[in-house]
DSSP file (Angstrom, degrees, kcal/mol; ACC not computed):
  #  RESIDUE AA STRUCTURE BP1 BP2  ACC     N-H-->O    O-->H-N    N-H-->O    O-->H-N    TCO  KAPPA ALPHA  PHI   PSI    X-CA   Y-CA   Z-CA
    1    1 A M     >        0   0    0      0, 0.0     4,-1.2     0, 0.0     3,-0.1   0.000 360.0 360.0 360.0 -43.8  104.3   71.6  131.3
    2    2 A L  H  >  +     0   0    0      1,-0.2     4,-1.1     2,-0.2     5,-0.1   0.848 360.0  56.2 -67.0 -33.5  107.2   73.6  129.9
    3    3 A L  H  > S+     0   0    0      1,-0.2     4,-2.4     2,-0.2     3,-0.4   0.879 102.7  55.3 -66.1 -37.8  108.9   70.6  128.6
    4    4 A N  H  > S+     0   0    0      1,-0.2     4,-2.3     2,-0.2    -1,-0.2   0.836 100.1  60.8 -61.9 -32.9  105.8   69.6  126.6
    5    5 A L  H  < S+     0   0    0     -4,-1.2    -1,-0.2     1,-0.2    -2,-0.2   0.885 113.0  36.6 -65.0 -37.6  105.8   73.0  124.9
    6    6 A F  H  < S+     0   0    0     -4,-1.1    -2,-0.2    -3,-0.4    -1,-0.2   0.790 129.8  29.1 -88.7 -29.6  109.3   72.3  123.4
    7    7 A K  H  < S-     0   0    0     -4,-2.4    -3,-0.2    -5,-0.1    -2,-0.2   0.703 106.6-116.5-102.9 -20.8  109.0   68.7  122.7
    8    8 A G    ><  -     0   0    0     -4,-2.3     3,-1.3    -5,-0.4    -1,-0.1  -0.108  48.2 -52.1 100.6 156.6  105.3   68.2  122.0
    9    9 A P  T 3  S+     0   0    0      0, 0.0     3,-0.1     0, 0.0    -5,-0.0  -0.382 125.5  15.6 -63.5 143.2  102.8   66.1  124.0
   10   10 A G  T 3  S+     0   0    0      1,-0.3     2,-0.1    -2,-0.0    -2,-0.1   0.221  93.2 128.7  79.3 -12.2  104.0   62.5  124.5
   11   11 A A    <   -     0   0    0     -3,-1.3    -1,-0.3    -7,-0.1    -4,-0.1  -0.429  60.1-124.0 -78.4 152.1  107.6   63.2  123.6
   12   12 A I        -     0   0    0     -2,-0.1    -1,-0.1    -5,-0.1     2,-0.0  -0.858  24.8-141.9 -98.0 113.0  110.3   62.1  125.9
   13   13 A P        -     0   0    0      0, 0.0    -9,-0.0     0, 0.0   -10,-0.0  -0.289  22.3-107.2 -69.2 157.0  112.6   65.0  126.9
   14   14 A S     >  -     0   0    0      1,-0.1     4,-2.2    46,-0.1     5,-0.2  -0.447  28.3-110.9 -81.7 158.5  116.3   64.4  127.3
   15   15 A P  H  > S+     0   0    0      0, 0.0     4,-2.5     0, 0.0     5,-0.2   0.895 119.9  53.3 -58.4 -38.2  117.9   64.3  130.8
   16   16 A K  H  > S+     0   0    0      1,-0.2     4,-2.2     2,-0.2     5,-0.2   0.906 108.4  48.7 -64.3 -40.9  119.6   67.6  130.0
   17   17 A Q  H  > S+     0   0    0      2,-0.2     4,-2.1    43,-0.2    -1,-0.2   0.854 111.3  50.0 -64.5 -35.4  116.3   69.3  129.0
   18   18 A K  H  X S+     0   0    0     -4,-2.2     4,-1.2     2,-0.2    -2,-0.2   0.900 111.1  49.5 -67.8 -41.1  114.7   68.0  132.2
   19   19 A E  H  < S+     0   0    0     -4,-2.5    -2,-0.2    -5,-0.2    -1,-0.2   0.902 112.9  47.3 -66.1 -38.5  117.6   69.3  134.3
   20   20 A V  H  < S+     0   0    0     -4,-2.2    -2,-0.2     1,-0.2    -1,-0.2   0.930 120.3  35.4 -67.3 -46.3  117.5   72.7  132.6
   21   21 A L  H >X S+     0   0    0     -4,-2.1     3,-1.3     1,-0.2     4,-0.6   0.479  88.5  99.6 -90.9  -2.9  113.7   73.2  132.9
   22   22 A A  H >X S+     0   0    0     -4,-1.2     3,-1.4     1,-0.3     4,-0.5   0.891  79.4  53.6 -51.0 -50.9  113.3   71.5  136.2
   23   23 A P  H 34 S+     0   0    0      0, 0.0     3,-0.3     0, 0.0    -1,-0.3   0.773 109.1  51.0 -58.3 -21.2  113.2   74.8  138.3
   24   24 A C  H X4 S+     0   0    0     -3,-1.3     3,-1.2     1,-0.2    -2,-0.2   0.548  86.6  83.4 -94.9  -7.0  110.4   76.1  136.0
   25   25 A E  H << S+     0   0    0     -3,-1.4    -1,-0.2    -4,-0.6    -3,-0.1   0.799  87.7  55.5 -67.3 -30.8  108.1   73.0  136.3
   26   26 A S  T 3< S+     0   0    0     -4,-0.5     2,-0.3    -3,-0.3    -1,-0.3   0.486  79.5 114.9 -86.0   0.9  106.6   74.3  139.5
   27   27 A I    <   -     0   0    0     -3,-1.2    15,-0.1    15,-0.0    19,-0.0  -0.537  48.3-164.8 -70.4 127.9  105.5   77.6  138.1
   28   28 A V        -     0   0    0     -2,-0.3     2,-0.3    13,-0.1    -2,-0.1  -0.961  17.7-130.6-114.1 126.8  101.8   78.0  138.1
   29   29 A P        -     0   0    0      0, 0.0     2,-0.5     0, 0.0     3,-0.2  -0.586  21.4-152.8 -75.4 135.4  100.4   80.9  135.9
   30   30 A D        +     0   0    0     -2,-0.3    -2,-0.0     1,-0.2    11,-0.0  -0.897  65.9   4.7-110.8 135.3   97.9   83.1  137.6
   31   31 A G  S    S+     0   0    0     -2,-0.5     2,-0.4     1,-0.2    -1,-0.2   0.750  83.9 138.4  73.8  25.8   95.1   85.1  135.9
   32   32 A C        -     0   0    0     -3,-0.2    -1,-0.2     1,-0.1     3,-0.0  -0.823  33.5-169.0-104.7 150.8   95.5   83.9  132.4
   33   33 A K        +     0   0    0     -2,-0.4     2,-0.3     1,-0.0    -1,-0.1   0.758  66.0  41.5-104.7 -31.5   92.6   83.1  130.1
   34   34 A T  S  > S-     0   0    0      1,-0.1     4,-2.4     0, 0.0     5,-0.2  -0.744  81.1-113.6-117.2 165.6   94.0   81.3  127.1
   35   35 A V  H  > S+     0   0    0     -2,-0.3     4,-2.6     1,-0.2     5,-0.1   0.867 117.2  52.7 -65.1 -36.5   96.7   78.7  126.6
   36   36 A E  H  > S+     0   0    0      2,-0.2     4,-2.4     1,-0.2    -1,-0.2   0.901 110.5  47.3 -61.6 -42.2   98.9   81.2  124.8
   37   37 A E  H  > S+     0   0    0      2,-0.2     4,-2.1     1,-0.2    -2,-0.2   0.869 113.0  48.5 -67.9 -40.5   98.6   83.7  127.6
   38   38 A C  H  X S+     0   0    0     -4,-2.4     4,-3.1     2,-0.2     5,-0.2   0.947 111.8  50.8 -67.4 -46.5   99.4   81.0  130.2
   39   39 A T  H  X S+     0   0    0     -4,-2.6     4,-2.8     1,-0.2     5,-0.2   0.944 110.0  48.8 -56.9 -50.6  102.4   79.8  128.2
   40   40 A S  H  X S+     0   0    0     -4,-2.4     4,-2.7     1,-0.2    -1,-0.2   0.916 111.7  49.4 -56.4 -44.1  103.8   83.3  127.9
   41   41 A L  H  X S+     0   0    0     -4,-2.1     4,-2.7     2,-0.2     5,-0.3   0.944 111.0  49.8 -61.7 -47.9  103.3   83.9  131.7
   42   42 A I  H  X S+     0   0    0     -4,-3.1     4,-2.7     1,-0.2    -2,-0.2   0.947 112.8  47.0 -54.6 -49.4  105.1   80.6  132.5
   43   43 A I  H  X S+     0   0    0     -4,-2.8     4,-2.4     1,-0.2    -2,-0.2   0.923 112.9  49.2 -58.8 -46.1  108.0   81.5  130.1
   44   44 A E  H  X S+     0   0    0     -4,-2.7     4,-2.0     1,-0.2    -1,-0.2   0.925 113.1  45.9 -61.7 -46.1  108.3   85.0  131.7
   45   45 A K  H  X S+     0   0    0     -4,-2.7     4,-2.7     1,-0.2    -1,-0.2   0.874 111.0  53.9 -65.2 -39.1  108.3   83.7  135.2
   46   46 A C  H  X S+     0   0    0     -4,-2.7     4,-2.5    -5,-0.3    -1,-0.2   0.910 108.5  47.9 -61.7 -42.6  110.8   81.0  134.3
   47   47 A I  H  < S+     0   0    0     -4,-2.4     6,-0.2     1,-0.2    -1,-0.2   0.900 114.7  46.9 -65.6 -38.9  113.2   83.5  132.9
   48   48 A E  H  < S+     0   0    0     -4,-2.0    -2,-0.2    -5,-0.2    -1,-0.2   0.901 114.4  47.2 -66.5 -40.4  112.8   85.7  136.0
   49   49 A K  H  < S+     0   0    0     -4,-2.7    -2,-0.2     1,-0.3    -1,-0.2   0.874 122.8  31.5 -73.8 -38.5  113.3   82.7  138.3
   50   50 A V  S >< S-     0   0    0     -4,-2.5     3,-1.6    -5,-0.2    -1,-0.3  -0.808  81.7-151.4-127.0  88.1  116.4   81.3  136.6
   51   51 A P  T 3  S+     0   0    0      0, 0.0    -3,-0.1     0, 0.0    -4,-0.1  -0.302  82.7  18.6 -55.1 135.0  118.6   84.1  135.0
   52   52 A G  T >> S+     0   0    0     -5,-0.1     4,-1.0     1,-0.1     3,-0.8   0.631  78.7 137.0  78.0  11.0  120.5   82.8  131.9
   53   53 A I  H <>  +     0   0    0     -3,-1.6     4,-2.4     1,-0.2     5,-0.2   0.802  61.8  68.7 -57.8 -28.2  118.3   79.8  131.5
   54   54 A S  H 3> S+     0   0    0      1,-0.2     4,-2.7     2,-0.2     5,-0.3   0.900  94.2  55.4 -63.8 -39.3  118.2   80.5  127.7
   55   55 A V  H <> S+     0   0    0     -3,-0.8     4,-2.1     1,-0.2    -1,-0.2   0.957 112.5  41.2 -55.7 -51.5  121.9   79.6  127.4
   56   56 A A  H  X S+     0   0    0     -4,-1.0     4,-1.8     1,-0.2    -1,-0.2   0.819 113.6  54.1 -66.5 -29.9  121.4   76.2  129.0
   57   57 A L  H  X S+     0   0    0     -4,-2.4     4,-1.5     2,-0.2    -2,-0.2   0.939 110.3  45.4 -66.9 -49.2  118.1   75.6  127.1
   58   58 A F  H  X S+     0   0    0     -4,-2.7     4,-0.5     1,-0.2    -2,-0.2   0.844 112.0  51.4 -63.4 -37.5  119.7   76.3  123.8
   59   59 A E  H >< S+     0   0    0     -4,-2.1     3,-0.9    -5,-0.3    -1,-0.2   0.864 107.8  53.9 -67.8 -33.7  122.7   74.1  124.6
   60   60 A A  H >< S+     0   0    0     -4,-1.8     3,-2.0     1,-0.2     4,-0.5   0.814  94.0  70.1 -69.8 -27.9  120.3   71.3  125.6
   61   61 A M  H >< S+     0   0    0     -4,-1.5     3,-1.1     1,-0.3     7,-0.3   0.789  85.3  70.3 -55.2 -26.9  118.6   71.6  122.2
   62   62 A Q  T << S+     0   0    0     -3,-0.9    -1,-0.3    -4,-0.5    -2,-0.2   0.707  87.3  65.0 -65.4 -18.8  121.8   70.1  120.7
   63   63 A E  T <  S+     0   0    0     -3,-2.0    -1,-0.3    -4,-0.2    -2,-0.2   0.789  82.7  84.4 -76.2 -23.7  120.8   66.8  122.3
   64   64 A D  S <> S-     0   0    0     -3,-1.1     4,-3.1    -4,-0.5     5,-0.3  -0.685  77.2-144.5 -75.8 123.2  117.8   66.5  120.2
   65   65 A P  H  > S+     0   0    0      0, 0.0     4,-2.6     0, 0.0     5,-0.2   0.904  98.7  47.5 -58.4 -43.7  118.9   64.9  116.8
   66   66 A K  H  > S+     0   0    0      2,-0.2     4,-2.4     1,-0.2     5,-0.2   0.936 115.6  44.1 -63.9 -47.9  116.4   66.9  114.8
   67   67 A S  H  > S+     0   0    0      2,-0.2     4,-2.6     1,-0.2     5,-0.2   0.921 112.8  51.7 -66.8 -41.3  117.3   70.2  116.5
   68   68 A A  H  X S+     0   0    0     -4,-3.1     4,-3.0    -7,-0.3    -2,-0.2   0.930 111.4  47.7 -59.5 -44.6  121.0   69.5  116.3
   69   69 A E  H  X S+     0   0    0     -4,-2.6     4,-2.6    -5,-0.3    -1,-0.2   0.923 112.1  49.7 -62.5 -42.7  120.8   68.8  112.6
   70   70 A A  H  X>S+     0   0    0     -4,-2.4     5,-2.2     2,-0.2     4,-0.6   0.890 113.8  45.1 -56.8 -43.4  118.8   71.9  112.0
   71   71 A L  H  <5S+     0   0    0     -4,-2.6     3,-0.4     3,-0.2    -2,-0.2   0.894 111.6  52.9 -69.3 -41.1  121.3   74.0  114.0
   72   72 A R  H  <5S+     0   0    0     -4,-3.0    -2,-0.2     1,-0.2    -1,-0.2   0.936 116.8  38.1 -64.8 -41.7  124.2   72.4  112.2
   73   73 A R  H  <5S-     0   0    0     -4,-2.6    -1,-0.2    -5,-0.2    -2,-0.2   0.529 104.0-132.4 -85.6  -1.9  122.7   73.2  108.8
   74   74 A R  T  <5 -     0   0    0     -4,-0.6    -3,-0.2    -3,-0.4    -4,-0.1   0.901  34.2-162.2  55.6  44.5  121.4   76.6  110.0
   75   75 A Q      < -     0   0    0     -5,-2.2     2,-0.4    -6,-0.2    -1,-0.1  -0.207  15.2-123.5 -57.4 142.2  118.1   75.8  108.4
   76   76 A Q        -     0   0    0     -3,-0.1    42,-0.1    43,-0.0    43,-0.1  -0.742  27.0-123.8 -86.7 140.9  115.7   78.7  107.8
   77   77 A I        -     0   0    0     41,-1.0     5,-0.1    -2,-0.4    -1,-0.0  -0.693  30.5-103.3 -87.7 137.9  112.4   78.1  109.5
   78   78 A P    >>  -     0   0    0      0, 0.0     4,-1.8     0, 0.0     3,-0.8  -0.269  28.0-119.4 -62.0 147.3  109.3   78.3  107.2
   79   79 A S  H 3> S+     0   0    0      1,-0.3     4,-1.0     2,-0.2    -2,-0.1   0.835 110.3  56.7 -61.5 -34.9  107.4   81.6  107.6
   80   80 A D  H 34 S+     0   0    0      1,-0.2     4,-0.4     2,-0.2    -1,-0.3   0.862 114.5  37.8 -62.9 -35.7  104.2   79.8  108.7
   81   81 A A  H <> S+     0   0    0     -3,-0.8     4,-2.4     1,-0.1     5,-0.2   0.657 101.9  75.8 -91.3 -21.9  105.9   78.1  111.6
   82   82 A K  H  X S+     0   0    0     -4,-1.8     4,-3.6     1,-0.2     5,-0.2   0.912  91.7  53.0 -58.3 -47.5  108.2   81.2  112.5
   83   83 A A  H  X S+     0   0    0     -4,-1.0     4,-1.6     1,-0.2    -1,-0.2   0.865 111.4  44.9 -62.2 -36.7  105.5   83.2  114.1
   84   84 A K  H  > S+     0   0    0     -4,-0.4     4,-1.8     2,-0.2    -1,-0.2   0.923 115.3  48.1 -71.6 -45.4  104.4   80.4  116.5
   85   85 A I  H  X>S+     0   0    0     -4,-2.4     4,-3.7     1,-0.2     5,-0.6   0.930 110.5  52.2 -64.0 -44.3  108.1   79.6  117.3
   86   86 A E  H  X5S+     0   0    0     -4,-3.6     4,-2.1    -5,-0.2    -1,-0.2   0.892 107.3  52.5 -59.7 -34.1  108.9   83.3  117.9
   87   87 A Q  H  <5S+     0   0    0     -4,-1.6    -1,-0.2    -5,-0.2    -2,-0.2   0.904 118.8  35.8 -65.6 -38.3  106.0   83.5  120.3
   88   88 A L  H  <5S+     0   0    0     -4,-1.8     4,-0.2    -5,-0.1    -2,-0.2   0.919 131.8  27.2 -79.5 -45.4  107.3   80.5  122.3
   89   89 A I  H >X5S+     0   0    0     -4,-3.7     4,-2.3    -5,-0.2     3,-1.2   0.700  96.2  90.7 -93.4 -23.7  111.1   81.1  122.0
   90   90 A G  H 3X<S+     0   0    0     -4,-2.1     4,-2.5    -5,-0.6     5,-0.2   0.860  86.3  50.2 -44.9 -52.0  111.1   84.8  121.6
   91   91 A P  H 3> S+     0   0    0      0, 0.0     4,-2.3     0, 0.0    -1,-0.3   0.856 111.4  50.5 -58.0 -33.4  111.4   85.5  125.4
   92   92 A F  H <> S+     0   0    0     -3,-1.2     4,-3.0    -4,-0.2    -2,-0.2   0.873 108.7  51.9 -72.3 -34.0  114.3   83.1  125.6
   93   93 A C  H  X S+     0   0    0     -4,-2.3     4,-1.6     2,-0.2    -1,-0.2   0.898 109.2  49.1 -67.1 -37.7  116.0   84.9  122.7
   94   94 A K  H  < S+     0   0    0     -4,-2.5     4,-0.3    -5,-0.2     3,-0.2   0.937 113.3  47.7 -63.2 -44.4  115.6   88.2  124.4
   95   95 A D  H >< S+     0   0    0     -4,-2.3     3,-1.9     1,-0.2     4,-0.3   0.908 107.6  56.4 -60.5 -43.1  117.1   86.6  127.6
   96   96 A F  H >< S+     0   0    0     -4,-3.0     3,-1.5     1,-0.3     6,-0.6   0.841  99.0  61.2 -56.5 -33.5  119.9   85.1  125.5
   97   97 A M  T 3< S+     0   0    0     -4,-1.6    -1,-0.3     1,-0.3    -2,-0.2   0.570 100.7  53.2 -74.6  -4.5  120.9   88.5  124.3
   98   98 A T  T <  S+     0   0    0     -3,-1.9    -1,-0.3    -4,-0.3    -2,-0.2   0.399  94.0  98.9-101.8   2.6  121.6   89.7  127.8
   99   99 A T  S <> S-     0   0    0     -3,-1.5     4,-1.8    -4,-0.3     3,-0.2  -0.408  82.9-117.2 -90.8 162.7  123.9   86.8  128.5
  100  100 A H  H  > S+     0   0    0      1,-0.2     4,-2.0     2,-0.2     5,-0.2   0.832 112.3  61.3 -64.5 -33.5  127.8   86.6  128.4
  101  101 A E  H  4>S+     0   0    0      1,-0.2     5,-1.2     2,-0.2     4,-0.4   0.898 108.1  41.5 -64.4 -36.9  127.6   84.0  125.6
  102  102 A Y  H >45S+     0   0    0     -6,-0.6     3,-1.2    -3,-0.2    -1,-0.2   0.911 113.6  52.9 -72.1 -39.4  125.8   86.5  123.2
  103  103 A K  H 3<5S+     0   0    0     -4,-1.8    -2,-0.2     1,-0.3    -1,-0.2   0.779 101.3  61.8 -67.4 -26.0  128.0   89.4  124.3
  104  104 A K  T 3<5S-     0   0    0     -4,-2.0    -1,-0.3    -5,-0.1    -2,-0.2   0.702 107.4-128.8 -69.1 -20.1  131.1   87.3  123.5
  105  105 A G  T < 5 +     0   0    0     -3,-1.2     2,-1.0    -4,-0.4    -3,-0.1   0.732  43.1 168.7  78.3  25.1  130.0   87.1  120.0
  106  106 A N    > < -     0   0    0     -5,-1.2     3,-1.1     1,-0.2     6,-0.2  -0.589  12.5-174.6 -71.6 102.2  130.3   83.3  119.7
  107  107 A K  T 3  S+     0   0    0     -2,-1.0    -1,-0.2     1,-0.2    -5,-0.0   0.546  77.3  62.1 -83.1  -5.0  128.4   82.8  116.4
  108  108 A D  T 3  S+     0   0    0      4,-0.1    -1,-0.2     5,-0.0    -2,-0.1   0.443  75.7 111.3 -93.3  -2.9  128.7   78.9  116.8
  109  109 A H  S <> S-     0   0    0     -3,-1.1     4,-2.4     1,-0.1     3,-0.4  -0.565  75.9-128.1 -74.3 139.1  126.6   78.8  120.0
  110  110 A P  H  > S+     0   0    0      0, 0.0     4,-3.1     0, 0.0     5,-0.3   0.823 108.7  56.2 -59.1 -34.2  123.2   77.2  119.4
  111  111 A G  H  > S+     0   0    0      2,-0.2     4,-2.5     1,-0.2     5,-0.5   0.933 110.6  44.8 -63.6 -45.3  121.4   80.3  121.0
  112  112 A Y  H  >>S+     0   0    0     -3,-0.4     4,-1.6    -6,-0.2     5,-1.2   0.924 116.1  45.4 -65.3 -44.3  123.1   82.6  118.5
  113  113 A I  I  X>S+     0   0    0     -4,-2.4     5,-1.8     3,-0.2     4,-0.6   0.938 118.4  42.7 -65.1 -45.2  122.4   80.3  115.6
  114  114 A F  I  <>S+     0   0    0     -4,-3.1     5,-1.5     3,-0.2     4,-0.4   0.966 125.3  31.5 -64.8 -56.6  118.7   79.6  116.6
  115  115 A C  I  <5S+     0   0    0     -4,-2.5     6,-3.1    -5,-0.3     7,-0.3   0.957 129.8  30.5 -70.5 -54.1  117.8   83.2  117.5
  116  116 A C  I  <5S+     0   0    0     -4,-1.6    -3,-0.2    -5,-0.5     4,-0.1   0.913 130.6  26.6 -79.5 -46.6  120.0   85.3  115.2
  117  117 A E  I  <<S+     0   0    0     -5,-1.2    -3,-0.2    -4,-0.6    -4,-0.1   0.849 128.7  33.0 -92.7 -35.8  120.3   83.2  112.1
  118  118 A M  I   <S+     0   0    0     -5,-1.8   -41,-1.0    -4,-0.4    -3,-0.2   0.816 132.3  29.3 -89.5 -35.6  117.3   80.9  111.9
  119  119 A L  S   <S-     0   0    0     -5,-1.5    -3,-0.2    -6,-0.2    -4,-0.1   0.475  93.9-134.6-104.7  -4.0  114.7   83.3  113.5
  120  120 A D        +     0   0    0     -6,-0.2    -4,-0.2    -4,-0.1    -3,-0.1   0.888  60.3 139.1  53.3  42.6  116.3   86.6  112.3
  121  121 A Y        +     0   0    0     -6,-3.1    -5,-0.2    -7,-0.1    -1,-0.1   0.763  36.6  85.5 -93.0 -25.4  115.7   87.8  115.9
  122  122 A C  S    S-     0   0    0     -7,-0.3     2,-0.1     1,-0.1     5,-0.1  -0.131  92.5 -81.3 -72.0 169.4  119.0   89.7  116.6
  123  123 A S    >   -     0   0    0      1,-0.1     3,-1.4     2,-0.0    -1,-0.1  -0.402  40.4-122.1 -62.7 145.0  119.8   93.3  115.7
  124  124 A F  G >  S+     0   0    0      1,-0.3     3,-1.4     2,-0.2     6,-0.4   0.811 106.2  65.1 -66.0 -28.3  120.8   93.7  112.1
  125  125 A Y  G 3  S+     0   0    0      1,-0.3    -1,-0.3     5,-0.1    -2,-0.0   0.394  98.8  52.2 -81.3   6.6  124.2   95.2  113.0
  126  126 A V  G <  S+     0   0    0     -3,-1.4     2,-0.3   -10,-0.0    -1,-0.3   0.204  92.2  95.3-116.1  11.0  125.4   92.0  114.8
  127  127 A Q  S X> S-     0   0    0     -3,-1.4     4,-1.2     1,-0.1     3,-0.5  -0.712  79.1-122.9-104.8 157.8  124.7   89.7  111.8
  128  128 A T  H 3> S+     0   0    0     -2,-0.3     4,-2.0     1,-0.2     3,-0.2   0.876 107.4  59.8 -65.5 -38.9  127.1   88.6  109.2
  129  129 A W  H 3> S+     0   0    0      1,-0.2     4,-2.6     2,-0.2    -1,-0.2   0.839  99.9  58.2 -63.4 -29.7  125.2   89.9  106.2
  130  130 A F  H <> S+     0   0    0     -3,-0.5     4,-2.6    -6,-0.4    -1,-0.2   0.930 107.5  46.8 -68.3 -39.5  125.3   93.4  107.6
  131  131 A Y  H  X S+     0   0    0     -4,-1.2     4,-2.1     2,-0.2    -2,-0.2   0.868 111.5  51.1 -66.0 -35.6  129.2   93.4  107.6
  132  132 A I  H  X S+     0   0    0     -4,-2.0     4,-2.3     2,-0.2     5,-0.2   0.936 112.4  46.2 -71.9 -42.3  129.3   92.0  104.1
  133  133 A V  H  X S+     0   0    0     -4,-2.6     4,-2.5     1,-0.2    -2,-0.2   0.922 112.6  50.0 -61.0 -43.0  126.9   94.8  102.8
  134  134 A C  H  X S+     0   0    0     -4,-2.6     4,-2.6     1,-0.2    -1,-0.2   0.871 111.5  50.0 -62.8 -38.3  128.9   97.4  104.7
  135  135 A G  H  X S+     0   0    0     -4,-2.1     4,-2.2     2,-0.2    -2,-0.2   0.902 112.0  46.9 -63.0 -43.0  132.2   96.0  103.1
  136  136 A V  H  X S+     0   0    0     -4,-2.3     4,-2.5     2,-0.2    -2,-0.2   0.917 113.4  46.7 -70.0 -41.7  130.7   96.0   99.6
  137  137 A V  H  X S+     0   0    0     -4,-2.5     4,-2.2    -5,-0.2    -2,-0.2   0.938 113.3  49.9 -63.5 -43.5  129.4   99.5  100.0
  138  138 A G  H  X S+     0   0    0     -4,-2.6     4,-2.7     2,-0.2    -2,-0.2   0.898 111.6  49.6 -52.7 -44.0  132.8  100.7  101.4
  139  139 A L  H  X S+     0   0    0     -4,-2.2     4,-2.5     2,-0.2    -2,-0.2   0.915 111.5  48.1 -67.0 -45.3  134.6   99.1   98.5
  140  140 A L  H  X S+     0   0    0     -4,-2.5     4,-2.1     2,-0.2    -1,-0.2   0.858 110.8  52.1 -64.8 -35.0  132.2  100.8   96.0
  141  141 A L  H  X S+     0   0    0     -4,-2.2     4,-2.4     2,-0.2    -2,-0.2   0.944 109.5  48.8 -66.6 -48.2  132.8  104.1   97.7
  142  142 A L  H  X S+     0   0    0     -4,-2.7     4,-2.5     1,-0.2    -2,-0.2   0.907 112.5  48.3 -57.7 -43.5  136.5  103.7   97.5
  143  143 A V  H  X S+     0   0    0     -4,-2.5     4,-2.5     1,-0.2    -1,-0.2   0.876 111.5  48.8 -61.9 -40.6  136.4  102.9   93.9
  144  144 A G  H  X S+     0   0    0     -4,-2.1     4,-2.2     2,-0.2    -2,-0.2   0.862 112.5  48.1 -69.8 -34.6  134.1  105.7   93.1
  145  145 A I  H  X S+     0   0    0     -4,-2.4     4,-3.2     2,-0.2     5,-0.3   0.958 114.4  46.7 -69.5 -47.8  136.4  108.2   95.0
  146  146 A A  H  X S+     0   0    0     -4,-2.5     4,-2.4     1,-0.2    -2,-0.2   0.915 113.1  48.9 -63.7 -41.1  139.5  106.9   93.3
  147  147 A G  H  X S+     0   0    0     -4,-2.5     4,-2.7     2,-0.2    -1,-0.2   0.914 112.4  48.7 -56.1 -47.5  137.7  107.0   89.9
  148  148 A G  H  X S+     0   0    0     -4,-2.2     4,-2.9     2,-0.2    -2,-0.2   0.935 113.2  46.8 -61.4 -47.7  136.6  110.6   90.6
  149  149 A A  H  X S+     0   0    0     -4,-3.2     4,-2.4     2,-0.2     5,-0.3   0.896 112.7  48.7 -63.3 -39.4  140.0  111.7   91.6
  150  150 A F  H  X S+     0   0    0     -4,-2.4     4,-2.8    -5,-0.3     5,-0.2   0.947 114.2  46.1 -65.2 -48.8  141.7  110.0   88.6
  151  151 A F  H  X S+     0   0    0     -4,-2.7     4,-2.7     2,-0.2     5,-0.3   0.935 113.8  50.0 -58.0 -47.0  139.1  111.6   86.2
  152  152 A F  H  X S+     0   0    0     -4,-2.9     4,-1.6     1,-0.2    -2,-0.2   0.915 116.6  38.9 -61.4 -47.8  139.5  115.0   87.9
  153  153 A F  H  X S+     0   0    0     -4,-2.4     4,-2.0     2,-0.2    -1,-0.2   0.840 116.3  52.4 -73.2 -37.2  143.4  115.0   87.7
  154  154 A Y  H  X S+     0   0    0     -4,-2.8     4,-1.9    -5,-0.3    -2,-0.2   0.911 112.6  44.0 -67.0 -43.6  143.4  113.4   84.3
  155  155 A S  H  X S+     0   0    0     -4,-2.7     4,-2.1    -5,-0.2    -2,-0.2   0.857 112.0  53.1 -68.1 -34.7  141.0  116.1   82.8
  156  156 A K  H  X S+     0   0    0     -4,-1.6     4,-2.2    -5,-0.3    -2,-0.2   0.896 110.8  47.0 -71.3 -38.2  142.8  118.9   84.5
  157  157 A R  H  X S+     0   0    0     -4,-2.0     4,-1.7     1,-0.2    -1,-0.2   0.907 110.8  52.2 -66.2 -37.1  146.2  117.7   83.0
  158  158 A K  H  X S+     0   0    0     -4,-1.9     4,-0.9     1,-0.2    -2,-0.2   0.901 111.1  46.7 -65.1 -43.7  144.6  117.4   79.6
  159  159 A R  H >< S+     0   0    0     -4,-2.1     3,-0.6     1,-0.2    -1,-0.2   0.891 110.0  52.9 -64.7 -40.8  143.2  121.0   79.8
  160  160 A M  H 3< S+     0   0    0     -4,-2.2    -1,-0.2     1,-0.2    -2,-0.2   0.844 106.8  54.8 -66.7 -33.9  146.6  122.3   81.0
  161  161 A G  H 3<        0   0    0     -4,-1.7    -1,-0.2     1,-0.2    -2,-0.2   0.733 360.0 360.0 -71.0 -23.5  148.3  120.6   77.9
  162  162 A K    <<        0   0    0     -4,-0.9    -1,-0.2    -3,-0.6    -2,-0.2   0.469 360.0 360.0 -87.3 360.0  146.0  122.3   75.3
């Protein structure tokens, strides 16, 4: 069932995807009323049952040509599809952020690319744009301080000369 969520009904999962999600195939959701609720329960139980499954799952995504191409180009996901994908993949992204791969800061790992760059799921202070903005603000601050100091000393020297 879990494989169908990622590949779609009737799609043939890769051997790597089957291997990664095999421990979760036996999970039966209890007490859910809707498909979305059952899906969420299965995903939560899968993450509990297999710690760090997110790393293997995101690495297995690279075997799918469409996913691999999207990851390579770091495609932004359309906003209409983003909510549905976040609902499905969000728990795996949360799990990924607790793994060694995320903490290493490997920005080329498919989990980082998918969760942080494509879904904008990660904290802002670990994303590249945050460091660029901080650098620009710091540079402007330094230029402002240098300009202010130059103006202060230049005007002081001018007043003393008069």
